[in-house]
N, C-alpha and C positions, 0 to 999 in steps of 0.2 A: 413395396409401395403400400402406403397406408392411407385410408380415407380419414379426413378430419371429422371428428365427432362434434355434435352440437353441445356447447357448454364445456367441452373438454378439449385438451390439446390434440389428441389423436386416439383412434382406435385401430387395432391391427386388421389388415385385410389378409386373410389366410387363403391358401390355395386349396380350398375344399371343393366339393362337387358343385356347389351353387356358384362358385366363382369360375370353375373350369368350363362352364358353359359359354363363356365369352370367347369363342373361337375367332380365328382370323376372318375379317369381313363382317362380323356382327357388331351391332351397336350395343355397347355395354351400359349406356346411360340409363336404359330402362331398368336395369338391375341395381342401379344406384352405386355401381362400383367405380365409375370413372366419368368425370365431366369431360366430354369430348372436345369442348371448346377451350379447355385449359390443359394444354400439353406442355410439359416442362422438358426442355432439352437437357442433355447430359450436362453435368455441373460445370458450367463455364467452358464447354467444349473440351472436356477432359480427355477425350480420346475414345474412339469407337470401340476399342477392345477393353475398355475399363481398366487400363493399366494404371498402377499407382505411379505417382510422380518420381518415386525413387527407383523405379524399374522393376518392382516385384509385382507379379500378377495379383489382381484382387480376387481371383477365384480360388479361394482356399478350401471351400467346403464343396464336396461332391454332391450333397443333397441339400436342397433349400430348407431354410428354417421358416416356419410359419409365423414367427414372431412371438410365440408363446412357449418356445422350447421344444416343440414337437417337430420332428422331421417328416416331411411328406413323402409319399411313395412315388409321386410323379411330379414333373415340372408343371407349373401353371402356365398355360399358353398365353402368349403376349397379346393384348388387345390391339386391334388395328390402329387405334389412335396413337399408339406408342411405337409404331414400327421404326420411327426415326430416332427413338430415344434409347439410350443405353442405360439400363438400370442394373444394379448389382445386388445380389442377394446378400443379406447380412452374413458375415463370416462367423458369427458367434451364435450359439444356440443355448438353450438351458437357462442357467442363472443370468448370464450376461444379456441374453435377448430379453428376458423378462425385466431385467434391471433397466435396459434402455427404454422399454415401454413405460415403466413406472416414472422415469425421468420426464418423459414427454407428456404423460397424462397429468402429473401433479405439479409441473413447473409453474410457479407463480411468476407474475410480471409486475413491473412498477405500475402503480395506480396512475401516475402522470409522468410525462417526460421530465418535468421540472424536478420531481423527486429524485430521479437518477442524477441529474446535473448537480443538484445541491449536495447529494451524497458524495459524488466524486470530488466536488470542490471542497467540501468539508474534510474529506480524507486527505487531499493534497495540501490544503492550507492548515498547518498545524503549528505547534509551539516553535518548531524550528524556523518558520518564516519570520517570527517576531524576534528571536534572539540570534539565530545562526547567520542569516543572510546579512544583516547590518554589520556584524562583527567581521565576517569574511570579506565584505565589500571594502570597509575602510582599511583592513589589514593588507589588502592586496591591490592598493592603488586607487581607492576611491572610485571616481567616475570612470577611470580607465578600466576597471574591473568589469564594467558592463559589456565591454567588447568581447572578451573571452566567454563571459557568461551567456551572451546572446548567441555566439557561434556554437557553443556546446549545446545550447537548447535546440537550435535549428537542426543540427546534424546528429545529435545523440539523444537527448532527452525526449523531445516530442515524437520522433519516429518510433521509439520504444513504447511510449505511452499509447500511441495510435495502434501499434501492433497488438498490444495486449487487449485493448478494447475490441478490436476486430476479431481476435481469436475467441474471446469469451462470448461475444454476441453470436458468432457463426456456429460454434460448436455447442453452446449452451451447457457448459459443464464447468465445475470448479477446477482447482489447480491440480488435483490428482487424476481424476477420471478423464480429463480432457486429453491426456497423452495417449489413451487408447485410440483416439481419432487422428492423432498427429504422428507420433513416433513412439511406440510403446516402450522401447528400451530406455527412454528418458523419463519414465514415470517417477523415478526417484526424485526428480526435481520437485514434484508436488509434495512429497513427504518432507523434503528439506524446507520448503516454504512454510509448511505448518509448524515445524520446530522453530524456525526463525520468528514467526508471528507469536509463538508462545513466549519466547525469550523477551520480545519487545513488550508484551503485556505484563511481564514480571517486573519491569522497571519503569516503563513509561507512565503507568498509572500511579506509581509512587510520586512522580513529579507533580501529577495532578493533586495528589493528597497534600503535598506541600502547599499548593495554591489554595486548596480548600481550607487548610489551617489558617492561612493568611486571610482568606475571605471571612471566616468566622471571627478572627481577631480584629477585623476592621470595623465591626459594629460597636464602636465606642466613640465617645466625643473626642478623645485624644488617642491617636494611634500608638500602640505600645512600642513601636520602634523609633519614637521621636525623642526619647529622653534616656538618660543614663542612671535613673533612680530605681530601676527594676531589680528584682532579685537575681536575675541572670547576668546582670552587668558586672564588669570588672573595673579595676582602677584605670585601665587603659582606655576606657570608653570616653570619647571626646565628641561633644555635640557642637560642631562649628556653626550650626544654624542658630544657636542660642544668642541672646542679646548681649551676653557678656563677651568680653574680649578673650578669645580662646586661641591658644597657639597649637598648631598641628605639628606633631613630632613624628618621627619614623615609627614609633611604637603605638601611635594613636589608632584607635579602632572606632568606627562610626557605630552609633546605636543600632542602625539597621543591620550592619554585619553581625553584631553580637546577637541580635534577635534571631537572625537566620541560623547562625552556627551553634548558638548555645541554648536557644529556646525551642526552635523548630526541629533542627537536626540533632542537636546535642552531641556533636562530634567530639567535644572535649571529654566525653565519657567513654571514648573508644581509643585504642592505641593503633588502630589501622586494621588492615585485612587480617592480621594475625589475631586480633582480639576485637571482634565487632561489638561486644557488649550486649546488653539486654534489648528487648523490643520496646519501642515507644508506643504506649497504649493510645496516646492521642492520635498519632498518625495511623495506627491500625484501625481505629474507629472511622477516621476520615476515608481511608481506603475502602473499608467495608461499605460505607454509604455510597461511594462512587461506583463500586461494582454492583450494588443493588440498582442504581439508576441505569447502569449499562444493561443489566439483565432484562429489566422490564422495557427497555427500549428495543432490544433485538430478539426477544424470545419468540415472537410470532413471525419474524421474517421481514423482508424489505418493505412490506406494506405498512408496518408499524414504524420501523426505523426511518422510512422515507418521509413520515410525518414529523418525526422528532427533529430531523435535520432542518426543517423549516425554521426552527429556533436556533439550533446549535451552529448552523452554517451561516445564517444571516446576521445574528446578533453581534459577532465579532466585528463586522464591518461598520455597524452603527457606532460601536465603542471606539474603533480605530479612528473614525472620522471625528468623534468628540475629542479624543486625546490629541489628534493632530491639530485641531483648531486651538485647543488649550496650550499645547506645546509651542505653537507658533507665536503665541502672545506673551511668552515668558521672556524675561530679560536674558540676553545672551544666547537666545535660540539660534541666531544666525551663525554663531561660532560653531555650533554643532553641525549645522547643515553644510557649512563650508568645509569642515573636516571630513564629513561623510562623502562629499561629491568631488572635492578637489582632486583632479587627476594627477597621478604619478606615472607618466608614460614609461619610465624606465622599468617599472614593475612587469610590464608585458614581456620583457625579455627573460623573466624568471620562469622556469618550468613549473615550480610549485604553484604559481598563480593559475596556470591552466589546469593543473590537477585539482586545485580547490574549486575552480569554476565548474569543472566536469562533475566532481563529487556533489557540489551544492545543487546543481540542476537535477541530477539523478535522484538524490535522496529527497528533494523537494517534490518532484512529480510522483515518485514512488512506484515505478514498475518493479516487478519481482517479488512483491509481497502477497500475491494472489488476490488482492483486493479488486483490481481492475478486471481481472478475469471473472470474479464472482459477481460484481455489480453488473457488468455488461451481459452476463449470461441471463439476466432477468429482463433484458430489453426485448422488444419485438424485433423480429428477424430483419425487417427492412428499415430499422432505425438508422439515421444518418450518424454513425459513430465517428466518421471523419470530421464532421462539423463539431461534434461533441469534444473530440480530442483537441481541436484548435481552440475552442472557446475555453474549456476548463484549464488547459495548460497556460493560456494567455492570462486568465484571471489569477492563476497561482503566481506567475512571475511578477505581474503588476502588484499583487498584494505584498510580495516580498520587498519590492522596491519602495512602496509607500510606507511599509512598516519601518524602514530605515529612517524616514523623516520623523515618525512618531518617537522613535528611540533617541535620535541624535539631537532633536530640538531640546529634549530634556537633559541630555548630557551637556549640551552647551550651557544650559541654565545652571547645572551643577558646577561646571567649570567657572562660571561667572561668580557664583556664590563662594566657591573655595579660593578664588583668585589664582587658579591653576590653568594649565593648558588642558585642552580637551583630551589629549593623548594620555594624561595622567588619570583623568576621571574614567576613561574608557578601558581601563586595564581588565576589568571583570569580563569573563566570557561565559558562554553557556547560560545555565539557569541563574548563576550569580548576577548576571546583567539585569535580570528581571527582579529577582528576590532581594537584591541588595541595592544596586545603583538606582534602578527605576523606582523601587519602593521608597527609598529615602527621598527622592525628588518629590514624589507624590505627597509624602508626609509633611513636606514643608511648603506645599501650595495652599492657597485659600480653598476652602471646601474640600480638605484633604480626605475626609471620611468618604464622601461621595465618590471621588475619583478612585480611591483605593478599592471600594466595593465593585465598581463597574470594571476596573482593570483586572482584578483577580477573577471576577465572574467571566470576563472575556477569555482568560487563560483556561478556565474550566471548560467552556464551550468549545474552544479550539481543540482541546485534548479529547473531549468526549466523542465527537464524530470521527476522529481518527481511531479511537479505540473501537467504536462501532464497526468501522471498516476492517480493521485488522482481524477482529474476531470473526466477522462475517466471512472473511477469506478462508479461515479454518473451518467454520461451520459448513459453508457451501461445499468445500472440498471433501469433507468427510461424509456429509449426507449424500452427495452425488456418487461417492465411491461405494457406500454401504447403504443404499436406499431400503433394502429389505430389512435392515435392522433399525435404522434411525429415521426413515422418512415420515413415520407417523408419531415419532417421539422427539420432535425437535426441541420442545420446551425442556424435556428431561436432559437431553444432550447439552443444551446451552447451560443449564444449571451446573452440570458436571464440569463443563469447561470453565465456567466462572470460578468454581471452587478450586480447580487445579491452578488457575492463574493467581488466585488469592494466596494459596499456600506457597506457590512459587515466588511470591512477592515478599514473604516474611523476612528473608535475608536483607532486603532493601529497607525494611522498617526498623532495623536495629539502629543503635546509636552510631554505628559506622556504616549505615546503609548507603550514605551518599558515596562512599568509596566503591561500593558494589555497583551502584548505578553508573558511575563513571566507567568502570571496567566493562560492563555489559554494553554500554553505549558505544564504546570504541571498538570492541572486538567481536561481540556476539552477532552484530548485524552487518557492519560495513563490508568487510571482504567476503563474507558469506553471501550476501545479497548480490554483490557484484558478480561473483562466480555463477550464481544461479541464473541471473539474467543473461550473462554471456552464453551459457550453455543453451538457454531457451532461444536466444536469437540464432545460434548455430543450428539447433534442431529444426526450427521453423524454416529458416532460409536455405539451408543446405541439405537437410534430410527430407523434410516434408516437401520442400521445393518452393522457390520464390514464385514460380509461375503458377503452381497450384494454389498458393496462398493468395496471390493477386486475383485468381479466378474466383476464389471464395469471396473476396471483397466485392468483386463484380456482381456475384449472385445477390449480395445484400443491397448494394448501392446503385447498381445499374451501370457503373463504369469502373474500370480497373485503375489501380494506383499508377501514377506516372513513373518515369524513369528516376526522378529524384528519390522517391520513396523506395524504389527497388534497390538503388545503389546504397542508400542508407542502411536498409535492412540486411543486405548481403555483405557489405564490407565496412562502411564507415561506423555504424553503431557497434558491431563487435570489436573493431579496433579501438573505439572510444572506451568501451568497457575494459578491454585488456590493458589499455594504457593506464586507467585509473587503478585497476587491481594491482598491477605490477609496481606502480608508484607507492601504493600503500604497503605492499609486502616488503619492498626494498627499504622503506623508511618507516618502521613501526613507530607509532607515537610514544613519546616518553611521557608517561602519565604523572600528573601532579595535581593535587586538589588541596586548596588552602595551604597549610604548611606541611602537608604530608606528601613525601615522595614515594611513589609506588616501588616496592622492591623488584629486583630483576626477575624473580620467578613469576610475577604476575603476567609478564609477556608470554611465558609458556602456557600459563593457565588460560590467558585470553585466546591464544591460538587454538588451544584444545576446545574451548567453548565454541569458537567459530567453526572448527572442523566437525564438531559433533552433529551439526545439521547437514553440512555438505557431504559428509561421508555416506549418507543414504543414497546418493546418486550412483557412485560406483558399486555399492553393495547391491542395489537393485539391478544394475546392468549384469553383474555376475549371476545373480539369482535368475534373471530372465533367460540368459543363455543356457543355464543349467537345466531349467525345466522345459525348454523348448526342444521338441524331438527333431531328429535329422542330423545331417552332417553339420560341421561348423559353419560352412558357407550358407547352408539352408537356415540355420539358426539365426545367423546375422540378418539374412534377408527377411525372415519372418518377424524379427524383433524390431526392424525399422519400418515395417509395413503397417499402416493403420488397420486395426483389427475390428473396429466397430464403425458401422455406417453412420453418417450424420444426416439427420432428418431435415430436409429443405422444404419449408412451407411454400405452396404455390396454389393460390385460390383455395379450393375446397379439398385439395389433396396434399399429401406430403411425399416427397421423393427421397429415397435412400441415395445419398451421395458418398462415394468412397474416395 
């Protein structure tokens, strides 16, 4: 048990002679050791014998640790004020005990509650909300898709979102070290999360570099993707927006598509993944500038990034509103809205629609990337994370839905101009929907330069705060795991991490880099993250114990989660994740980009990339069992038993909770 220090998080109470004078029946308040009016019961009535929820006794150490790595000769007598309280001595001494104290003393918190909310919203609302949800929605039954989407959100996405926020806020640790306090044998999950986040940083920021290139190119009186008279254009370039009578043939290519493929990406200079070609120096400079912005936004911690998100998280909503109003006034906008929302009830009978709904809500809310754990760990202990989970997840889902109107009003306008059906215009998916179709529509609007600038600036801000979040997940995880090495060198560590991410992005900056981006997007994150969150849900609900976890939430919020949340965490959410994972593995995507069909061996490479992160989980399990002394049964029990106490703030003292 430790006393809270003035201006610091905690200072250790050691069982030295000055403390041992507090014998039974004496008032310890005069010694400044304990406020007798503030008695903290055992953590959520966890049991008078301090038994761990998974059945293994918490008394692993025969001699108590004084918090500084020194083992005392005698037990410290319990003060009278705590005779009804069960406290457990930390089971780790030496480096781990000192590490825990460093975490508590140096842990920063958000300057304001709104900083945290904006950061989480900025993380959850990213580029995928703008391009993926509208496409998935109209592809899977339009308005009818909202039914499986809502069901999957209520029973799968939001419970997992809430669980991660609660875990991070209670244990106040990143994705690696938090497992010492939950179930140590699953610590490999933290390392897997860090690898996945690095993979994402290696391709996600390249998409932002494309948007930045478009932004720079937009500062002209005539946007460069409006005509067919540029050096990169071919004979197939057809501008059907021109005043001349133009016939559109099967070989016709719009100037927006040629600008994207031949000027920005330059994919015509690559033969595919077999020959990626050289590196585009223009995109390299764009990416370098983006990483520079990212570095100076996160290098000091959440107090600086929490201020940056006031711009990056709110600006996209202003732009979305402007684009929504502009799109609604375009001729033919109603055709796009009708196509977007017209329900096809027969689609609900198809299994793939439910799989797409589950995958969309999961990747939109974003549990499993270590971000929610990291951000919540900087909250104050009694912050209402339940309310935060509901607010931020609702904002995210509503944003996705509204983004569909922004996109499809413009697609309806395009169909009107081409005299085609909306389904023909809406063939582009993923980034192409933004960089070809939407860019072309903007180029042919009045005040096109203005709308192009704000649109691509919106894409940048959407991507930036998601990048802040992803890297913060890695930074918090590593700094919490190795505080004695990096706690005072955060700026240096962040710089090294940014350099690694930049070097890892070089393959995506080649002329064939778009093919690499597509490969990583489909295989490096999808099944790996689903596996990680499935194991995380199992570890928390079945090993750490759902009763224990709900008691933790009660410590923070004053009331335990109801039966709905318990059932979701124990059964429905894991089944939800298993359902999506098995569906993906049983039907691996057939990759195609532009006119390039990915060769068969890319599926093998893709699965190898995905496995390279998840493999850390079984490797660490084996390592943990090997280094743990005792019989096999004892090794198992020790490996699933929390080894580090969680500090629970209560008034002017902090209680060790095991």
